[in-house]
Every structure is written in C-alpha cells, then in structure tokens.
DOBARO-645874 format. One record per atom (N, C-alpha, C): residue number from 1; x, z, y. Coordinates in Angstrom, 1 decimal. Layout:
! residues N
{NUM; {X; Z; Y}} ...
***
This chain:
! residues 112
{1; {41.7; 89.0; 61.8}} {1; {40.5; 89.7; 61.7}} {1; {39.8; 90.2; 62.3}} {2; {37.9; 90.1; 62.5}} {2; {37.7; 91.7; 63.7}} {2; {36.8; 91.7; 63.3}} {3; {36.6; 92.7; 63.8}} {3; {35.4; 93.6; 63.2}} {3; {34.0; 93.6; 64.3}} {4; {32.8; 92.8; 64.0}} {4; {32.3; 92.9; 65.1}} {4; {30.6; 93.8; 64.3}} {5; {30.7; 94.6; 65.6}} {5; {29.8; 96.0; 65.6}} {5; {28.9; 95.5; 66.2}} {6; {27.9; 95.6; 65.8}} {6; {26.4; 94.7; 66.9}} {6; {24.8; 96.7; 66.3}} {7; {24.4; 96.9; 67.7}} {7; {23.4; 98.0; 67.8}} {7; {22.1; 96.6; 68.4}} {8; {21.2; 96.2; 67.4}} {8; {20.0; 95.9; 68.2}} {8; {18.5; 96.2; 67.4}} {9; {17.9; 95.9; 68.1}} {9; {16.2; 96.4; 68.0}} {9; {15.7; 96.6; 66.2}} {10; {15.6; 96.8; 65.5}} {10; {14.8; 96.2; 63.8}} {10; {14.3; 95.5; 63.4}} {11; {13.5; 95.4; 64.4}} {11; {12.7; 94.2; 63.6}} {11; {13.3; 92.8; 64.3}} {12; {14.4; 92.4; 64.9}} {12; {15.6; 91.6; 64.9}} {12; {15.7; 91.7; 63.9}} {13; {16.6; 92.3; 62.9}} {13; {16.9; 92.0; 61.5}} {13; {17.1; 91.3; 60.7}} {14; {16.1; 90.5; 60.7}} {14; {16.2; 89.3; 59.7}} {14; {16.5; 87.8; 60.3}} {15; {15.8; 88.1; 62.1}} {15; {16.4; 86.9; 62.5}} {15; {18.4; 86.6; 62.7}} {16; {18.7; 87.7; 62.5}} {16; {20.0; 88.4; 62.5}} {16; {20.8; 88.0; 61.7}} {17; {20.4; 88.3; 60.5}} {17; {20.9; 87.7; 58.9}} {17; {20.7; 86.6; 58.8}} {18; {19.9; 85.6; 59.5}} {18; {19.4; 84.7; 59.0}} {18; {20.5; 84.1; 59.8}} {19; {20.6; 84.0; 60.8}} {19; {21.5; 83.1; 62.1}} {19; {23.3; 83.3; 61.3}} {20; {23.2; 84.4; 60.7}} {20; {24.5; 84.8; 60.2}} {20; {25.2; 83.7; 59.1}} {21; {23.9; 83.5; 58.3}} {21; {24.4; 83.2; 57.2}} {21; {24.6; 81.9; 57.4}} {22; {23.7; 81.8; 58.3}} {22; {23.8; 79.8; 58.7}} {22; {25.2; 79.7; 59.2}} {23; {25.9; 80.5; 59.6}} {23; {27.9; 80.3; 60.5}} {23; {27.8; 80.3; 58.8}} {24; {28.1; 80.9; 58.0}} {24; {28.7; 81.1; 56.6}} {24; {29.1; 82.4; 56.5}} {25; {29.1; 83.6; 57.3}} {25; {29.2; 84.4; 56.7}} {25; {28.6; 85.3; 56.2}} {26; {29.2; 85.8; 55.2}} {26; {28.4; 86.1; 53.7}} {26; {28.6; 87.3; 53.7}} {27; {28.8; 88.4; 55.1}} {27; {28.2; 89.9; 54.1}} {27; {28.1; 90.6; 55.6}} {28; {27.9; 91.1; 55.5}} {28; {27.1; 92.8; 56.5}} {28; {27.3; 94.4; 55.9}} {29; {27.6; 94.7; 56.5}} {29; {26.6; 96.6; 56.8}} {29; {25.7; 96.9; 57.6}} {30; {25.1; 97.2; 57.3}} {30; {23.6; 97.6; 57.6}} {30; {23.1; 98.9; 58.1}} {31; {22.9; 99.9; 58.6}} {31; {23.2; 101.3; 58.8}} {31; {21.5; 101.9; 59.3}} {32; {20.8; 102.0; 59.4}} {32; {19.7; 102.7; 60.0}} {32; {20.1; 104.0; 61.0}} {33; {20.0; 103.7; 62.2}} {33; {21.0; 104.6; 63.6}} {33; {19.6; 104.7; 64.7}} {34; {20.0; 106.0; 65.3}} {34; {19.0; 106.1; 66.5}} {34; {19.9; 105.9; 67.6}} {35; {19.6; 106.4; 68.8}} {35; {20.0; 106.4; 69.7}} {35; {19.6; 105.6; 71.0}} {36; {20.7; 106.1; 72.6}} {36; {19.6; 105.3; 73.5}} {36; {20.6; 105.0; 74.5}} {37; {20.8; 104.6; 75.9}} {37; {21.4; 103.8; 76.6}} {37; {20.8; 104.1; 77.9}} {38; {20.6; 103.4; 78.7}} {38; {20.0; 102.9; 79.7}} {38; {18.6; 103.0; 79.7}} {39; {18.0; 102.6; 78.7}} {39; {16.5; 102.9; 78.4}} {39; {16.0; 104.2; 78.5}} {40; {17.3; 105.2; 77.9}} {40; {17.1; 106.8; 78.1}} {40; {15.6; 107.4; 77.3}} {41; {15.5; 106.2; 76.0}} {41; {13.9; 106.9; 75.4}} {41; {12.6; 105.9; 76.0}} {42; {11.6; 106.9; 75.6}} {42; {10.5; 106.7; 76.0}} {42; {9.2; 107.5; 75.7}} {43; {8.7; 106.9; 76.7}} {43; {6.9; 108.1; 76.6}} {43; {6.2; 107.6; 75.1}} {44; {6.0; 108.0; 75.0}} {44; {4.5; 107.6; 73.6}} {44; {2.8; 108.7; 73.8}} {45; {2.6; 108.0; 73.8}} {45; {1.2; 109.5; 73.0}} {45; {0.9; 109.4; 71.5}} {46; {1.1; 110.9; 71.5}} {46; {0.2; 111.2; 70.1}} {46; {-1.1; 111.9; 70.3}} {47; {-2.2; 111.2; 69.9}} {47; {-3.2; 112.3; 69.6}} {47; {-3.4; 113.1; 71.3}} {48; {-3.7; 112.3; 72.1}} {48; {-3.7; 112.6; 73.2}} {48; {-2.8; 113.3; 74.4}} {49; {-1.4; 112.9; 73.3}} {49; {-0.2; 114.2; 73.6}} {49; {0.2; 113.7; 74.2}} {50; {1.0; 113.6; 75.5}} {50; {2.6; 112.7; 76.1}} {50; {3.6; 112.6; 75.8}} {51; {4.3; 112.6; 74.6}} {51; {5.4; 113.1; 75.0}} {51; {6.6; 112.0; 74.5}} {52; {8.2; 112.4; 75.2}} {52; {9.5; 111.5; 74.7}} {52; {10.3; 111.3; 74.4}} {53; {10.1; 110.3; 73.7}} {53; {11.3; 110.0; 72.9}} {53; {13.1; 109.5; 72.6}} {54; {13.1; 110.5; 72.4}} {54; {14.8; 111.0; 73.8}} {54; {15.7; 109.2; 72.8}} {55; {15.3; 109.4; 71.6}} {55; {16.5; 108.8; 70.5}} {55; {15.7; 107.9; 69.9}} {56; {15.5; 106.3; 70.0}} {56; {15.2; 105.3; 69.4}} {56; {15.7; 104.3; 68.5}} {57; {14.8; 104.2; 67.7}} {57; {15.1; 103.6; 66.3}} {57; {15.9; 102.4; 66.4}} {58; {17.2; 102.1; 66.0}} {58; {18.3; 101.0; 65.6}} {58; {18.8; 100.4; 64.5}} {59; {19.3; 99.5; 64.8}} {59; {19.8; 99.2; 63.8}} {59; {21.4; 98.6; 64.1}} {60; {22.5; 99.6; 62.9}} {60; {24.3; 99.1; 64.0}} {60; {24.1; 97.8; 62.1}} {61; {24.6; 96.6; 62.7}} {61; {25.5; 95.6; 61.9}} {61; {26.9; 95.9; 62.1}} {62; {27.9; 95.9; 61.1}} {62; {29.4; 95.6; 60.8}} {62; {29.8; 94.7; 60.3}} {63; {30.3; 93.9; 60.4}} {63; {30.8; 92.4; 60.1}} {63; {32.1; 91.8; 60.7}} {64; {33.0; 91.8; 59.1}} {64; {34.0; 91.3; 59.0}} {64; {34.2; 90.1; 59.2}} {65; {34.9; 89.5; 60.1}} {65; {35.1; 87.5; 60.2}} {65; {36.4; 87.5; 60.5}} {66; {37.0; 86.8; 60.3}} {66; {38.2; 85.7; 60.5}} {66; {38.5; 85.3; 62.2}} {67; {39.4; 85.5; 62.8}} {67; {39.3; 85.2; 64.2}} {67; {39.2; 83.8; 64.6}} {68; {38.8; 83.1; 63.8}} {68; {37.3; 81.9; 64.5}} {68; {36.3; 81.8; 64.2}} {69; {35.5; 82.7; 64.0}} {69; {34.7; 82.9; 63.8}} {69; {33.7; 84.1; 64.5}} {70; {35.0; 84.2; 65.4}} {70; {34.4; 85.7; 66.6}} {70; {33.3; 85.0; 67.6}} {71; {33.4; 84.7; 67.9}} {71; {32.8; 84.3; 69.3}} {71; {31.2; 82.9; 68.8}} {72; {31.4; 82.3; 67.7}} {72; {30.2; 82.2; 66.6}} {72; {29.2; 82.6; 66.4}} {73; {29.9; 83.8; 66.2}} {73; {29.2; 84.7; 65.5}} {73; {28.4; 85.9; 66.7}} {74; {29.6; 86.2; 67.1}} {74; {28.5; 86.8; 68.8}} {74; {27.9; 86.2; 69.1}} {75; {27.7; 85.2; 69.6}} {75; {26.8; 83.9; 70.0}} {75; {25.4; 84.0; 69.1}} {76; {26.1; 84.2; 67.7}} {76; {24.1; 83.9; 67.4}} {76; {23.7; 85.0; 67.3}} {77; {24.5; 86.2; 67.0}} {77; {24.0; 88.1; 67.6}} {77; {23.3; 87.4; 68.4}} {78; {23.9; 87.1; 69.7}} {78; {23.0; 86.9; 71.3}} {78; {22.2; 87.0; 71.1}} {79; {21.6; 85.6; 70.6}} {79; {20.6; 84.3; 70.9}} {79; {20.1; 85.2; 69.7}} {80; {19.7; 85.7; 68.1}} {80; {19.0; 86.0; 67.8}} {80; {18.6; 87.4; 68.3}} {81; {18.7; 87.7; 68.2}} {81; {18.4; 89.7; 68.5}} {81; {17.7; 89.7; 70.1}} {82; {18.0; 88.9; 70.9}} {82; {17.2; 88.5; 72.1}} {82; {15.9; 88.5; 72.3}} {83; {15.5; 89.8; 73.0}} {83; {14.1; 89.3; 73.7}} {83; {13.8; 89.1; 74.7}} {84; {14.2; 89.7; 76.3}} {84; {15.0; 89.9; 77.9}} {84; {14.0; 91.2; 78.0}} {85; {13.6; 92.2; 77.0}} {85; {13.5; 92.9; 77.4}} {85; {14.8; 94.5; 76.9}} {86; {14.8; 95.4; 77.9}} {86; {15.3; 96.0; 77.5}} {86; {15.5; 96.4; 76.5}} {87; {17.0; 97.5; 75.8}} {87; {17.3; 98.1; 74.8}} {87; {16.9; 97.3; 73.6}} {88; {17.8; 95.6; 74.0}} {88; {17.7; 94.5; 73.2}} {88; {18.7; 94.9; 72.5}} {89; {20.0; 95.6; 73.0}} {89; {21.8; 95.9; 71.9}} {89; {22.5; 95.5; 72.9}} {90; {23.9; 96.1; 72.3}} {90; {25.4; 95.8; 72.2}} {90; {26.3; 94.7; 71.2}} {91; {26.9; 94.6; 71.8}} {91; {27.8; 94.0; 70.7}} {91; {29.5; 94.6; 71.1}} {92; {30.2; 95.0; 69.8}} {92; {31.5; 95.4; 70.3}} {92; {32.5; 94.8; 69.5}} {93; {33.7; 94.1; 69.3}} {93; {34.1; 93.8; 68.7}} {93; {36.0; 94.6; 68.8}} {94; {36.1; 94.5; 67.4}} {94; {38.1; 95.2; 67.6}} {94; {38.5; 94.8; 66.5}} {95; {39.8; 94.9; 66.4}} {95; {40.7; 94.9; 65.6}} {95; {40.5; 94.9; 63.7}} {96; {41.0; 94.4; 63.2}} {96; {41.2; 94.6; 62.1}} {96; {42.5; 94.6; 61.7}} {97; {43.4; 96.0; 61.5}} {97; {44.7; 95.6; 60.9}} {97; {44.8; 94.9; 60.0}} {98; {43.9; 95.7; 58.3}} {98; {44.4; 95.5; 57.1}} {98; {43.0; 95.5; 56.1}} {99; {42.8; 94.0; 55.2}} {99; {41.5; 94.6; 54.4}} {99; {41.8; 94.6; 53.0}} {100; {41.2; 95.1; 52.2}} {100; {41.0; 94.7; 50.6}} {100; {40.1; 95.4; 50.1}} {101; {40.0; 93.8; 49.4}} {101; {39.0; 93.5; 48.6}} {101; {39.5; 94.9; 47.1}} {102; {38.2; 96.1; 46.5}} {102; {38.7; 97.0; 45.5}} {102; {39.1; 96.1; 44.6}} {103; {38.2; 95.2; 44.0}} {103; {37.7; 95.4; 42.8}} {103; {39.1; 93.8; 42.3}} {104; {39.3; 93.0; 43.2}} {104; {40.0; 92.0; 43.0}} {104; {41.9; 92.8; 43.5}} {105; {41.9; 93.2; 44.4}} {105; {43.0; 93.5; 44.8}} {105; {43.2; 93.2; 46.4}} {106; {43.0; 91.8; 47.1}} {106; {42.7; 91.0; 47.7}} {106; {42.9; 91.1; 48.5}} {107; {43.8; 91.2; 50.1}} {107; {44.4; 91.2; 51.1}} {107; {44.5; 90.7; 51.9}} {108; {44.0; 91.1; 53.6}} {108; {43.6; 89.9; 54.5}} {108; {42.9; 89.5; 54.0}} {109; {42.9; 88.0; 54.3}} {109; {41.1; 87.3; 55.6}} {109; {40.7; 86.9; 53.8}} {110; {41.9; 86.7; 52.6}} {110; {41.3; 86.4; 51.0}} {110; {39.9; 87.5; 50.3}} {111; {40.1; 89.1; 51.4}} {111; {39.3; 89.9; 51.4}} {111; {37.9; 89.6; 51.6}} {112; {37.8; 89.7; 52.4}} {112; {36.8; 89.0; 53.6}} {112; {35.3; 88.3; 52.7}} 
***
C-alpha cells in the first residue's frame, strides 16, 4: 500500500477528484494549505499598492491506494492538475506499513 500526497492549485481540485473517481479511487483527504516553492510567491496590487504574497494557497490531497494503482493514480493527478504554468504542484509517494479501518477493524488492503 502507498500514500500519495499531492499539492495542487485549488481550482484543479474538482478535476483531480473526477479523474481519481474514474480510476476507482474511493477516498481522499483534502486540506487547504499555503506554501511556496520555486515560484517564491507573487506580487499583487491592492488599492494601488504593490505587495508580495509569500505563501500561495494550495490544496494537499492524501490518497491511500494499493500498490497496483500507484502509477495510474500519479498519472491521473498529473494530467488533471496540469496547467503548464509555474506552481502546478508536486506529488510524493510514501509506503504504508499498516492500515486499519476503525469501524470494522479491517486491516491492510481491506481497510482501504
């Protein structure tokens, strides 16, 4: 099992969710976050004054999948979140040692 963490632009969330639903991915956790990478923020103008926004709004997705769905899931996120502009985001893949569904006590793949 793997945990896929993706950080994407907020307006791409529905596109990513739909792409994952088509793959059969049944659940995800979404968190509103702020951050920056190479983009280093952006300059904005408010009431005629320019100021720099150092942390940009993003959404972080956490998706637990079986090993056989990892590549398809990463590819689907990449396609759905792509704009071709700086700040499209990143994807990280982690191993999951154990998973437990609290309600039923199921473990491993069955807990996903």
